[in-house]
C-alpha positions in Angstrom: 5.4 22.5 23.9 5.8 22.7 20.4 9.3 21.6 18.8 10.2 23.1 15.4 13.8 22.6 13.6 15.8 25.4 12.0 18.8 25.6 10.4 20.3 28.3 12.4 18.8 30.4 15.4 19.6 33.8 15.9 19.0 34.7 19.5 18.7 38.6 20.1 17.5 41.5 17.4 20.1 43.6 18.2 22.8 45.0 16.3 24.6 41.8 15.9 21.6 39.3 15.4 20.3 41.6 12.5 23.0 42.6 11.0 24.0 38.5 10.9 20.4 38.0 9.5 20.7 40.5 6.7 23.9 38.7 5.5 22.6 35.7 5.4 19.4 37.1 3.7 22.1 38.7 1.2 23.8 35.3 -0.3 22.4 32.9 -2.3 24.1 30.1 -0.6 21.7 30.3 2.4 18.2 30.2 0.1 17.2 27.1 1.2 18.4 27.6 4.9 15.9 27.9 7.5 16.5 31.1 9.9 15.1 31.7 13.0 15.1 35.0 14.9 14.1 34.8 18.7 13.8 37.7 20.9 11.1 39.0 23.3 11.1 42.7 21.7 9.3 43.4 19.0 12.2 46.2 18.4 9.9 48.9 17.4 11.1 51.9 19.6 14.4 54.2 18.9 16.7 53.3 22.0 20.1 54.3 20.7 22.6 55.9 18.1 25.0 54.1 16.4 28.2 56.3 15.5 30.7 55.1 13.3 33.4 56.1 10.6 33.9 54.4 7.3 35.1 55.1 3.7 32.7 54.8 0.3 31.1 52.8 -0.5 28.5 51.8 2.3 25.7 49.7 2.4 24.5 52.1 5.0 23.9 55.6 3.2 20.1 55.0 2.9 20.0 54.8 6.6 22.3 57.6 7.7 20.8 60.3 9.8 23.8 62.7 9.2 27.7 62.4 8.0 30.8 64.6 8.7 33.8 65.0 7.5 35.6 67.1 10.4 35.9 66.4 13.7 37.5 68.1 17.1 39.3 66.9 20.1 39.6 69.2 22.8 41.6 68.6 25.9 42.8 71.0 28.7 45.7 72.0 27.0 44.9 71.9 23.4 42.5 71.7 20.3 43.1 69.2 17.6 41.2 69.6 14.5 40.7 66.6 12.5 40.0 65.9 8.4 38.4 62.7 8.4 38.5 62.2 4.3 38.6 59.6 3.0 36.3 58.4 5.9 33.2 60.1 7.0 31.4 60.1 10.8 28.1 58.9 10.1 25.4 58.0 12.9 22.2 55.7 12.4 19.2 55.5 14.4 18.3 52.0 15.8 14.7 52.5 15.0 15.8 53.3 11.3 17.7 50.1 11.0 15.3 47.6 12.9 12.7 48.8 10.8 15.2 48.0 7.5 16.2 44.9 8.8 12.6 43.7 10.0 10.9 44.7 6.7 13.7 43.4 4.8 14.0 39.8 6.3 10.3 39.3 6.4 10.2 39.2 2.3 12.2 36.0 2.7 10.4 33.2 3.0 13.0 30.8 4.7 13.1 33.7 7.8 10.9 33.0 10.7 10.6 35.7 13.9 10.0 34.5 17.4 8.5 37.0 19.9 9.5 35.0 22.9 12.1 34.9 26.0 15.0 32.3 25.6 15.2 30.6 29.0 18.3 27.9 28.1 20.3 26.5 25.7 21.5 22.7 25.7 23.7 21.3 23.1 23.1 17.5 21.7 23.0 16.7 18.2 21.5 19.2 17.6 20.7 22.4 19.5 17.7 22.9 21.6 16.5 26.6 22.4 14.0 26.5 24.9 11.6 29.5 25.9 8.8 30.5 28.4 6.4 29.0 25.7 8.0 26.2 23.4 11.2 24.7 22.6 13.0 24.7 19.0 16.1 22.9 17.7 18.9 23.9 15.5 21.9 22.7 13.9 23.6 25.8 14.7 22.9 28.9 17.1 24.0 32.3 17.3 23.5 33.4 20.9 23.8 37.5 21.6 23.2 36.8 24.9 26.1 37.7 27.6 27.7 35.2 29.4 26.3 34.2 33.2 29.9 34.3 34.6 30.5 37.9 33.1 30.9 40.4 35.7 31.9 43.8 35.3 33.6 43.9 38.7 35.6 40.5 38.5 38.8 40.3 39.6 40.1 37.8 36.9 39.6 40.2 34.2 39.9 44.0 33.5 36.8 45.9 33.1 35.5 49.8 33.1 32.1 50.7 32.1 31.4 53.4 29.2 27.8 54.8 31.0 26.3 58.3 29.1 23.7 60.2 28.9 22.3 62.7 26.1 20.1 65.5 25.2 19.2 66.4 22.1 18.5 70.0 22.0 17.1 72.6 19.7 17.8 76.3 19.3 16.1 79.2 17.7 19.7 80.3 16.6 22.4 79.0 14.8 24.5 77.2 17.4 26.8 74.3 15.5 29.1 73.6 13.0 27.0 71.2 11.2 30.3 69.6 9.3 32.0 68.9 12.6 31.8 67.0 15.3 32.9 67.3 18.9 34.5 63.8 19.7 35.8 64.6 22.9 35.8 67.7 24.9 37.7 66.8 28.2 37.4 70.6 29.8 34.3 69.6 31.8 35.3 67.1 34.4 33.8 65.0 37.4 36.8 64.8 39.2 39.9 62.8 38.6 38.1 60.4 36.3 38.2 60.2 32.7 34.9 61.7 31.7 34.1 63.9 28.3 31.4 65.7 26.6 30.5 64.8 23.1 28.6 66.5 20.5 27.0 65.6 17.2 25.5 68.3 15.4 22.4 67.1 13.0 21.9 71.0 11.5 22.8 74.6 12.8 20.1 74.7 15.4 19.9 70.9 16.5 22.4 68.5 18.4 23.2 65.7 20.5 25.4 66.7 23.8 26.4 63.5 25.6 28.4 63.3 28.5 30.6 60.4 29.1 32.6 58.3 31.6 35.2 55.5 31.3 34.6 54.3 34.9 34.5 51.0 37.2 31.1 52.5 38.4 27.9 54.5 37.2 26.4 57.7 38.4 23.1 59.0 38.8 20.8 60.6 36.2 21.1 63.7 38.0 25.1 64.2 37.7 24.6 63.2 34.0 22.1 65.9 33.7 23.8 68.6 35.8 27.3 68.1 33.7 25.3 68.4 30.3 23.6 71.5 31.5 27.0 72.4 32.6 28.4 71.9 29.5 25.7 73.6 27.5 26.1 77.1 29.4 29.7 77.2 29.6 30.8 76.0 26.3 28.1 76.1 23.9 27.3 79.5 25.5 23.6 78.9 25.1 20.9 79.7 27.3 17.3 79.1 25.6 17.2 75.6 23.8 14.8 72.7 23.9 15.3 69.3 24.7 13.5 66.9 22.1 15.0 63.7 22.8 17.3 61.9 25.7 19.4 58.7 25.7 21.4 56.7 27.8 23.2 53.8 27.8 26.1 51.2 29.3 28.8 49.5 27.1 31.5 46.8 28.8 34.9 47.7 28.3 36.4 44.6 29.2 39.0 41.9 28.3 36.7 39.4 29.1 37.3 36.2 26.9 33.8 35.8 25.4 35.3 33.9 22.5 35.7 31.2 25.1 32.4 30.4 25.0 31.9 29.4 21.1 31.7 25.8 20.6 31.0 24.1 17.1 27.5 24.6 17.5 26.8 27.7 19.4 28.9 31.4 18.3 28.6 33.8 20.4 27.8 37.2 19.0 27.5 40.9 19.6 28.3 42.3 23.4 27.6 38.6 24.4 30.7 37.6 21.9 32.7 40.4 22.6 32.4 42.2 19.5 32.4 45.4 21.1 35.9 47.2 20.8 37.8 46.9 24.6 39.4 49.9 23.8 36.3 52.5 22.6 33.1 50.9 22.8 32.3 51.0 19.2 30.6 48.1 17.6 28.7 49.1 14.7 31.5 48.3 11.9 33.1 45.5 14.1 30.1 43.7 13.9 29.5 44.0 9.9 32.8 42.8 9.6 32.4 39.5 12.2 29.4 38.8 10.5 31.0 38.8 7.0 33.5 36.8 8.7 31.0 34.4 9.8 29.4 33.9 6.2 32.6 33.1 5.0 33.4 30.7 7.4 30.2 28.5 7.2 30.6 28.8 3.2 34.2 27.5 3.4 33.5 24.7 5.9 35.0 26.1 9.1 33.1 26.6 12.5 31.4 29.7 12.1 33.6 31.4 15.2 36.8 30.8 13.2 39.3 34.1 13.1 36.7 36.5 14.4 39.2 37.3 17.2 42.4 38.9 16.5 44.9 38.5 19.2 47.6 41.2 18.8 44.4 43.7 18.8 42.9 42.1 22.1 46.3 42.3 23.6 46.7 46.3 22.8 43.0 46.8 24.4 44.0 45.0 27.5 47.1 47.3 27.7 44.9 50.4 27.3 42.3 49.2 30.0 44.5 48.1 32.2 46.1 51.7 32.5 42.3 53.5 32.6 41.5 50.7 35.7 44.8 51.7 37.3 45.1 55.5 36.7 41.5 56.5 35.5 42.7 60.3 35.3 45.0 59.3 32.3 42.3 59.2 30.0 42.5 63.2 28.8 46.1 62.4 28.2 45.7 59.0 26.0 43.4 60.5 23.9 45.1 63.8 23.1 48.6 61.4 22.4 46.4 59.6 20.1 45.1 61.8 18.3 47.7 64.4 18.4 50.7 62.7 17.4 49.1 60.3 14.9 46.8 60.9 11.8 43.1 60.5 12.3 43.2 58.2 9.0 46.0 55.6 10.7 44.0 56.2 13.9 40.8 54.9 12.3 42.4 52.0 10.4 43.9 51.1 14.3 40.5 51.1 15.8 39.0 49.1 12.9 41.6 46.6 13.3 42.9 47.0 10.0 46.5 48.5 10.8 50.0 47.7 9.9 52.4 46.5 12.6 54.5 49.6 11.7 51.6 51.7 12.0 51.0 50.1 15.5 54.4 50.4 16.8 54.1 54.3 15.9 50.5 54.5 18.0 52.2 52.8 21.0 55.6 54.5 20.7 53.4 58.0 21.1 51.9 56.6 24.2 55.2 55.6 26.0 54.9 56.2 29.4 55.7 54.8 32.9 52.1 54.1 33.2 51.9 52.1 29.8 55.2 50.0 30.5 53.7 48.7 33.5 50.3 47.8 31.8 52.3 46.2 29.3 54.3 43.9 31.5 51.2 43.1 33.4 49.3 42.0 30.7 52.2 40.3 29.1 
C-alpha cells in the first residue's frame, strides 16, 4: 500500500464535495495547500437534476438549464399563483455541474482526483483514509458518507423519505407555460399520504413531470409510472407525447443529528453532514452557503464545522417532520397554508434559513392547529 499525505481530503465528488472544492480553488488562501478528492465514480453521467431558487448575482447562470419567474401551488381547494421576483427558480443538470467542477479543478496543480472506494477512516495525529488499493493521510478530512448508525426507521429520530420518479416528455404541440413551474399539485393522490406532482417546463413542448412522495416507505417503479401517466392524461390533457429521459431518487428528510459526527479533524458534509434541508429536501443553495462557512472558519482559525447548524431552524424542521410522520395526510394542508398565508419571498427566506424571528412567528402562526401544538411540545 502506498501512503500519500495531503492537507485536505474530500471524500465524495457529489454536490457537496465539488462545491467545497470549487470554493477552496477560488480562494488564494489555499493556493499552497494540497487537496485530494476521492470517489469511486468518474461522475460522467447525468444522475439527477438540482432545482433551487436564488437572487442575482449568481455563480451558476452559465450552468442553468432553465429559469422561471412564476410558480403555482395547486391543492384540491385552490390554485395559488406566485410571482417569485426578486427570486428566480432554476435547474441544473448534474452532468453539467460535474463537468464544470472537474474541468476547473483539473487546471489547479494542487488538486488530485483519486478514483477509489474509501473503506475506512481513522483519526490519530493525522487522519488516515484507507481505500481498497491505498492509504492516504490528511490534516483534515471532509467526509460526505452517511454515518453507519443512520437509519430512516430509527425510533430515536424523526425521519421520512422524499422519493420520486420523473419523466421528461416532448409533445408535438404547445402544452406548457415555459415561464411557470408547478411546484406542487396535490390533486392526484396515492391514498391518505402526502403525494404531489411537480412540473418543470423547459419549453412550450418539453417538461419534466415528476410524482413525489413524502412518506416513510417507498413504492414500486410501476406505481410512480402509473401516477405520472394519469397526471399527464387527466391534468395536462395530453394523449400523444414521447418520453426522452427518466430520473428517480430518494432523499432523507430527518432530524438525525449528523453534526454530532463532526470532530476537529473530520467534517461531515453533504447528505452525510445533514446539509439536506429536513423539511423540504432541498440542498443546492444550502450546500453553497455551508461550503462558504467552512472556508471562513478555516481562515479565522475555527474548526471547519463551526456554526454550520442553525439550531432554531433545525427545531422548526423537526416540528414539521413530526406532523408529517404522525399525520402524513396533512402535507397538502401544510403547504397550502405555507404559500397562501405568507409571501413566497418570506417563505424562500425561511427555507433558506435567512428569515427574521418576526417572519418565523408569522409563518408558524399560519400553521396554528392542534397537530402543530402537539408536535411542538413533543419536539420540545
